NUMI-438526 format. One record per atom (N, C-alpha, C): y, x, z. Coordinates in steps of 0.001 Angstrom, whole numbers, plus 500000, padded with zeros to 6 digits. Atoms other than C-alpha are relative to their C-alpha. Layout:
% residues N
YXZ
...
% end
This chain:
% residues 265
499907498965498841
536594148772759590
499757501348499406
500231498722500522
535156151470757525
501192500494499153
498845499567500846
538127151380755139
501150500454500914
499014499479499126
540480151717758167
499742501299500559
500330498658499359
538764154633759655
500125500961498793
499862498972501086
538633156218756212
501462500261499752
498578499784500204
542428155690755875
500620500949500931
499341499160499023
543293157390759106
499424501427499918
500405498619500232
540954160226758374
500554500624498693
499366499388501226
542643160692755037
501411500380500148
498800499455499792
545912161550756662
500024501515499896
500031498442500132
547011165060755813
500480500698501310
499435499199498880
547653167753758448
501502499966500122
498475499917499952
551307167869757440
500456498723500678
499552501315499373
551625164148758554
499975500177501524
500209499891498583
550191164940762047
501063501024500532
499162498995499520
552310167995762342
501517499449500070
498615500633499987
555617165995761501
499963499011501043
500030501052498782
554520163242763985
500168500736501371
499885499257498674
554046165780766789
501402500603500185
498650499379499973
557349167500765923
501057498900500431
499085501044499569
559190164099766124
499868499603501361
500324500292498532
557546163254769454
500687501054500932
499381498752499070
558622166732770845
501441499742499969
498476500102500149
562205166232769481
500455498851500916
499495501173499267
562450162816771154
499826500276501533
500095499661498565
561122164116774483
501030501043500373
498991498979499709
563396167132774299
501417499398500158
498715500767499935
566404164823773576
500196499200501192
499927500771498764
565515162572776407
500241500832501256
499908499011498984
565128165574778737
501507500515500095
498594499464500055
568549167042777571
501050498986500407
498992501153499645
570230163625777886
499998499745501511
499971500172498557
569172163433781486
500917500983500794
499090499057499295
571443166341782274
501446499610499995
498650500409500097
574582164590781343
500414499172501233
499532500841498964
576685163018784173
501507499989500042
498576500232500047
580223161822784907
500433500129501499
499339499956498681
582518162757787868
501334499273499940
498753500818499979
585270160249788657
501073500769500650
498924499497499177
588721161203789996
499731499912501505
500291500045498523
588444162150793697
498533499616500315
501439500156499762
584629162110793407
499418501294499830
500697498714500006
581934164765793439
498458499616499741
501515500118500000
578274165316792603
499426501319500559
500774498948499358
576025167314794853
498784500297499141
501119499582500909
573444169224792749
498913500670500747
501219499504499362
569951169818793996
498935500365498994
501113499585500815
566996171657792378
498739499999500922
501244499994499156
563694170668794046
500252500206501446
499595499967498547
565464170223797404
500892501164500331
499182498890499663
567522173419797128
501453499688499511
498661500247500297
571331173101797235
500515500917498960
499488499065501076
572824174490793988
501613500063500118
498544500048499974
576569173401794332
500409498646499838
499341501320500131
578961170636794031
501040500010498797
498975500079501158
580882169598790864
501161498959500451
498895500864499689
584339168199791649
501004499738498989
499025500348501117
586107168414788396
499786498591499255
500326501295500638
586531164930786874
499777500162498608
500391499955501408
585045164337783449
498555499940499745
501493500244500478
581809164422781455
499414501379500115
500599498695499788
579492167247782486
498455500032499600
501419499846500310
576032168586781661
499429501016500963
500532498927499237
573699170466783989
498511499956499775
501387499921500144
570074171401784271
499403498507500155
500599501243499909
568088168111783629
499131499845501271
500819500163498892
565891168919786591
500918499942501320
499110500107498753
568937168910789004
500065498496500281
499707501416499470
569120165719791193
501471499956500341
498566500143499731
572670164466791512
500338498950500930
499705500997498870
574058162766794641
501505499918500084
498618500202499908
577537161246794573
500573500006501357
499298500158498734
579923161835797404
501474499844499799
498530500319500377
583412160377797380
500898500833500859
499016499142499257
586432162550798297
501237499218500142
498742500785499797
588801159608798481
500263499848501540
499553500199498632
590867158942801662
499410498581500413
500487501222499578
589277156135803687
500670499573501446
499606500461498747
590321153955806616
498837499482500821
500996500661499125
588242152987809583
500642499393501149
499436500653498807
589252150362812197
498840499781500893
500957500152498981
587347150557815327
500116498614500580
500059501274499278
586234147455817162
500968500101501186
499342500073498762
588320146277820085
499054500346501175
500738499507498931
586834148178822961
500527499753501352
499492500191498609
587024147245826630
499431501171500938
500230498881499194
587210150294828800
500834500155501225
499112499783498830
588699151457832074
500947501140499731
499084498862500223
591756153597831922
499949500979501170
500151498894498935
592419156589834179
500170499457501467
499874500592498686
593386154403837102
498937498960500380
501180500924499770
590260152319836741
500344498512499587
499632501385500330
592085149203835272
499354499793498571
500640500372501309
590122147395832465
501060499736498891
499089500258501029
592017147537829193
499240499807498639
500555500181501411
591374146567825504
500763500974499183
499486499044500853
591897149258822980
499233500112498649
500596499716501332
591306149966819258
500929500877499305
499289498923500776
592311152579816736
499711499897498585
500216499831501449
592638153160813094
499953501446499651
500264498606500356
591291156405811695
500009500176498524
499957499749501481
592198157801808252
499315501290499813
500809498848500154
589688160384807060
499627500194498553
500412499578501291
588395162255804135
498991501065500043
501009498964499955
585325164347803215
500630501216499298
499458498795500428
586304167951802622
498888501025499619
501006499126500190
582920169648802725
498783499244499587
501083500965500436
580248167840800583
498622500590500556
501329499526499414
577382170093801868
499802499485501335
500128500412498724
577994169326805471
499930498469500126
500064501497499970
578601165605804791
498637499579499564
501216500412500632
575330165454802870
498703500387500832
501325499524499417
572948167629804974
500179500375501485
499876499724498617
574456168244808415
499760498735500897
500133501247499181
574367164598809516
499151499018499042
500788500900500682
572074161795808406
500837499066499114
499061500912500726
574808159324807299
501480500229500461
498666499619499543
578321160691807436
500959498859500221
499104501225499915
580022157223807100
499661499377501379
500373500519498605
578025155926810226
500357500977501102
499661499079499086
578683159176811921
501498499964500364
498584500076499751
582407158865811581
500257498612500853
499809501203499262
582225155259812912
499602500161501509
500506499777498619
580200156192815978
500824500913500776
499249499024499339
582244159237816832
501572499513500252
498609500587499781
585528157331816377
500044499157501184
499939500816498879
584658154766818892
499747500774501322
500184499113498836
583365157505821325
501350500660500340
498736499288499729
586695159428820976
501020498977500582
499060500990499527
588716156262821566
499646499715501388
500268500218498532
586850155631824835
500367501181500769
499658498784499190
587266159184826011
501419500140500194
498533499927499837
591023159063825239
500492499008500957
499412501098499178
591534155770827000
499737500241501553
500352499666498548
589816156965830190
500804501248500483
499321498792499524
592053160153830204
501448499712500404
498566500373499684
595344158352830645
500067498611500747
499772501352499502
596678155422832651
500606499178498984
499272500878500845
597865152438830989
501371500012499961
498628499848499760
601230152781832303
500232500808501143
499593499110498887
603099155140834559
501531499834500272
498596500112499552
606328154895836595
500827501314499724
499248498863500175
607274158537836233
499734500479498536
500215499334501251
607017161010833294
498522500213499651
501428499787500271
603224161120833379
499622499278498676
500366500550501250
601718160547830018
499102498711500207
500753501185499843
600452156971829615
499755499409498531
500352500598501259
598797154888826848
501092499148499335
499056500914500593
601641152524826537
501371500624499604
498788499364500181
604679154676826787
500071501227499101
500131498837500728
603478157790825027
498951499868498853
501030500412501147
601719156397821879
499730501258499049
500129498828501058
602560159530819708
499203501033500608
500768498908499343
601144162067822224
498615499492500106
501365500538499992
598048159897822838
499316500121498695
500614500033501386
597502159500819112
499617501388499542
500259498588500363
597822163298818617
498733500541500793
501112499565499354
595324163900821325
498639499389499439
501225500518500629
592839161310819804
499649500707498819
500289499338501233
593080162910816510
499373501466500242
500610498700499717
592390166346818036
498530499895500459
501379500096499477
589350165168819899
499051499548498812
500882500550500994
588048163230816878
499693501141498936
500212498839500889
588570166361814597
498850500849500379
501075499073499402
586427168408816918
498607499371499840
501273500745500088
583617165790816699
499507499940498541
500450500134501422
583782165425812881
499849501236499108
500052498710500720
584037169081811899
498559500213499532
501303499853500403
580259169022811793
499546499261498755
500457500860501166
580113166368809101
500847500407498821
499169499741501081
582577168019806844
501026499066499759
499072500995500156
585177165441807516
501345500490500655
498695499734499417
588910165964807977
500782498690500379
499283501269499545
590941163415810052
501411500166499652
498629499921500550
594243162834808335
500969499314501046
499144500737499101
595564160405811041
499080499059500894
500680500908498973
594377158553814167
501068499351500842
499034500718499077
596493155953815927
499398498732500578
500404501268499271
596096153118818387
500570498825499214
499539501194500686
596163149863816669
500073498686500925
500056501076498975
595644147595819762
499960500602501364
500017499500498558
596345148106823442
500502498857500833
499615501120499018
596421145476826243
499115500020501092
500816500255498826
595197144738829619
498959498993499668
501032500974500081
591952142842829869
500583498613500472
499471501307499653
592537139024830140
499954499737501504
500157500268498602
591233138981833696
501062500516500920
498988499467499098
593961141109835104
501344500113499254
498785499868500822
596668140727832382
501226499271500779
498825500630499277
598826138194834542
500355500781501156
499549499233498841
598647140294837663
500721501302499512
499314498792500374
599622143493835778
501357499712499372
498607500436500597
602498141591834062
500932499911501131
499169500136498755
603873140700837532
500370501447500575
499709498591499571
603481144371838563
501058500688499169
498907499417500942
605473145530835479
501333499424500259
498671500664499647
608178142977836267
500589500564501295
499515499472498625
608370144185839901
500533501399499834
499633498609500142
608519147802838802
501383500067499178
498804500052500754
611287146927836342
501242499664500853
499029500484499136
613234145107838993
500404501155501003
499763498775498994
612904148181841438
500718501051499256
499257498902500605
613955150604838815
501440499582499629
498493500463500191
617085148393837935
500727500136501091
499293499995498669
617962148101841576
500390501489500347
499670498682499814
617733151854841900
501087500618499232
498931499542500742
619902152548839105
501339499401500404
498765500596499552
622510150061840352
500519500701501291
499620499343498830
622532151659843756
500521501491499805
499448498630500436
622830155137842235
501522499930499441
498731500095500515
625754153932840272
501052499610500956
499089500383498940
627461152217843251
500310501085500966
499804498773499007
627070155330845526
501040500845499202
499110499168500671
628790157291842780
501404499533499920
498672500637499989
631632154857842399
500743500016501346
499344499884498645
632237154749846222
500544501434500280
499591498602499805
632241158567846377
501268500347499197
498983499791500718
634607158607843576
501365499380500504
498882500708499425
636985156026845214
500434500713501170
499520499221498780
637072157959848517
500685501256499617
499558498695500307
637629161219846807
501479499759499364
498735500242500658
640561159722844733
501106499640501117
499094500421498859
642178158134847918
500527501234500746
499582498847499272
642090161443849679
500832500916499207
499123499030500851
643447163380846701
501256499506499828
498684500505500262
646308161065846023
500747499698501263
499293500155498691
647168160801849782
500666498627500067
499477501421499978
647567156982849289
499916499367501354
500302500736498696
646072155862852553
499089500975500791
500809499151499157
644495157739855496
499032498985500802
500928500743499278
641409156280856865
499086500766500915
500974499299499123
639351157182859848
498583499801499652
501351500137500311
635674157399859882
499473498642500041
500390501376499797
635170153823861062
500483499242498770
499518500812501130
637326152445858277
499462500398498623
500683499619501242
635750154606855651
498527499363499915
501363500714499941
632321153189856809
500123498586499519
499858501380500345
633716149696856518
500246499770498542
499687499948501381
635108150492853044
498746500105499202
501256499772500787
631827151925851895
498977498782500037
500885501140499781
629924148872853316
500539498896498987
499488501068500847
632249146427851470
499706500216498481
500174499666501408
632164148247848191
498487499892499481
501405500116500355
628357148554848262
499580498559499886
500260501515500149
628156144768848827
500433499453498606
499504500533501221
630442144031845923
499337500641498773
500568499342501196
628765146506843558
498570499628499846
501381500207500136
625158145744844382
499479498532500131
500342501417499928
625256141997844855
499612499321498776
500316500734501251
623612139808842337
500991498813499670
499001501125500272
626050136946842770
501437500472500156
498532499705499888
629843136992842581
500420499967501501
499536499855498629
631372138135845958
501370499125500218
498740500855499687
634168135886847656
500921501035500711
499055499127499260
637173138014848557
500580499365501333
499405500455498679
638555137858852131
501340500720500041
498688499356499940
642343138384852318
500380500221501501
499561499633498731
643440140217855385
501519499832500141
498501500275499877
646798138864856490
500680500883501115
499617499132498915
647051141350859477
500160501431499502
500010498644500397
647045145026859621
498618500475499599
501356499279500416
644230147382858504
499048499878501201
500767499794499015
642953147501861891
499744498643500845
500186501264499335
642990143714862881
499378499013499038
% end
């Protein structure tokens, strides 16, 4: 033990100086190495110094920054989010099932990192809220030119995107596209609403048939008067109109009746 202590005491000051310098170099190298970081394509690193925002590095490649900077990765890639199928009431109070797909991208890393707690969860929650709000603003279907969820999907999708962008501006997110991916009546009223749609379709078809038949009758009477082929009094005109309307509007084939007498018998 005495010899070991004597050996340590016998080391020269130069040795201790070289040892300290080596340790200092290793510590400095480790500290400098901690400043290197890599940014992937369509990625970024948010730089902080003791809680203070310094900036964001977006250029892909190998970089070096102050070793005391903390680095937080934020993806700038385009992402898809599919909402769950939500059951809501439309403008008319009918229960419907609706879902949407949202295409979004982070454009402001500061707001995405510090304005909201979790920007991914924020996008998810606000997307479902916007889908619900949009569904309650329009009827599922409409007979006239009123905007409806089923007939005007492009207009409804544009409105959904606008509402969603207003909600996500706070999180530094840009909505690239928002479209309905699922739309249907709820199962409990689906069969009843299907019968209603069929009835509306039949009424619309009948209305178009009647409009066309009236036009054809008017054209026939006008041509008869113009060509002076036959002269009809008001009673015979009414009978002719009645017969033509029956022929043109009937669902089944009509049976002709041959008049072997005069026009008035």
